[in-house]
C-alpha positions as CSV (number, residue, x, y, z in Angstrom):
1,X,10.0,6.6,5.2
2,X,10.9,4.8,8.4
3,X,12.1,1.2,8.0
4,X,13.1,-1.2,10.7
5,X,14.5,-4.5,9.6
6,X,15.3,-7.2,12.2
7,X,17.6,-10.2,11.6
8,X,19.5,-12.8,13.6
9,X,16.7,-15.1,14.7
10,X,16.8,-18.8,14.4
11,X,16.7,-22.1,16.3
12,X,18.9,-22.5,19.3
13,X,19.1,-25.0,22.1
14,X,18.3,-24.1,25.7
15,X,21.2,-22.4,27.3
16,X,22.4,-21.0,24.0
17,X,22.8,-17.5,22.7
18,X,21.7,-15.4,19.8
19,X,22.2,-11.8,18.8
20,X,19.4,-10.0,17.1
21,X,20.0,-6.9,15.0
22,X,17.6,-4.1,13.9
23,X,18.7,-1.9,11.1
24,X,16.9,1.5,10.9
25,X,16.5,4.0,8.2
26,X,14.4,7.0,7.3
27,X,14.8,9.0,10.4
28,X,17.6,10.6,12.6
29,X,18.5,7.4,14.4
30,X,20.6,8.9,17.1
31,X,17.8,11.1,18.3
32,X,15.4,8.3,19.3
33,X,15.1,5.6,21.9
34,X,14.1,2.3,20.5
35,X,12.7,-0.9,22.0
36,X,12.6,-4.6,21.6
37,X,9.3,-6.4,21.9
38,X,8.4,-10.1,21.6
39,X,5.2,-12.0,21.0
40,X,4.9,-15.7,21.8
41,X,2.1,-17.8,20.2
42,X,-1.2,-17.1,21.9
43,X,0.2,-14.3,24.0
44,X,0.2,-10.5,23.8
45,X,3.2,-8.6,22.6
46,X,5.4,-7.6,25.5
47,X,8.2,-5.1,25.9
48,X,11.5,-6.8,26.4
49,X,14.1,-3.9,26.5
50,X,14.5,-0.2,25.8
51,X,17.7,1.5,24.8
52,X,18.0,5.3,25.1
53,X,19.9,7.6,22.7
54,X,23.0,7.3,24.8
55,X,23.1,3.5,24.5
56,X,21.9,2.8,28.0
57,X,19.4,0.0,28.4
58,X,16.8,1.8,30.5
59,X,14.4,-1.0,30.8
60,X,14.4,-4.8,30.7
61,X,11.6,-7.1,31.5
62,X,12.0,-9.1,34.7
63,X,11.9,-12.3,32.7
64,X,15.1,-11.4,30.8
65,X,17.1,-9.5,33.4
66,X,20.6,-10.7,33.6
67,X,20.3,-12.6,30.4
68,X,19.5,-10.1,27.7
69,X,21.3,-6.9,26.8
70,X,20.3,-4.2,24.4
71,X,22.9,-2.0,22.7
72,X,23.1,0.3,19.8
73,X,25.6,1.5,17.2
74,X,24.6,5.0,16.0
75,X,27.2,4.9,13.2
76,X,25.5,1.8,11.7
77,X,21.9,2.9,12.7
78,X,21.5,-0.4,14.3
79,X,20.3,-1.7,17.6
80,X,21.1,-5.1,19.0
81,X,19.7,-7.6,21.5
82,X,22.2,-10.0,22.9
83,X,20.3,-13.0,24.3
84,X,22.2,-15.4,26.5
85,X,21.1,-18.4,28.6
86,X,18.0,-18.8,26.4
87,X,15.0,-20.7,27.6
88,X,12.2,-22.4,25.8
89,X,9.9,-19.7,27.1
90,X,11.9,-17.1,25.2
91,X,10.5,-18.6,22.0
92,X,8.7,-15.8,20.2
93,X,8.8,-13.4,17.3
94,X,11.0,-10.5,18.2
95,X,10.3,-7.0,17.0
96,X,12.0,-3.7,17.2
97,X,10.0,-0.5,17.6
98,X,10.9,3.1,17.1
99,X,9.3,6.4,16.0
100,X,5.9,4.7,16.1
101,X,7.0,2.1,13.5
102,X,7.5,-1.7,13.8
103,X,9.8,-4.0,12.1
104,X,8.6,-7.2,10.5
105,X,10.0,-9.4,13.2
106,X,12.4,-12.2,13.5
107,X,11.5,-15.7,14.8
108,X,13.4,-17.1,17.7
109,X,12.9,-20.7,18.6
110,X,14.5,-22.2,21.7
111,X,14.2,-26.0,21.7
112,X,16.3,-29.1,22.1
């Protein structure tokens, strides 16, 4: 069974950084592209970044370009989202998505 488990969220001040992780199991990880989504209170879930099987970030939302970077480590079956220069509007629950499955999400709060 597919499992996606996010971690790394927390409270950070504006301008700070966080790195999210998503550990995957239950499928051949290296064969699939995966994505990071986020959902802020009262808003729809939005796609933040996509990383292909080669480790290239093939998509990033305009709102995070130049600040967020997705990466993966196939040996650890884990994808990452490095988030720099965080802004209050980045506050959301962040989810990873792959093989039609969602993780449970990890909360990111950006506040002074």
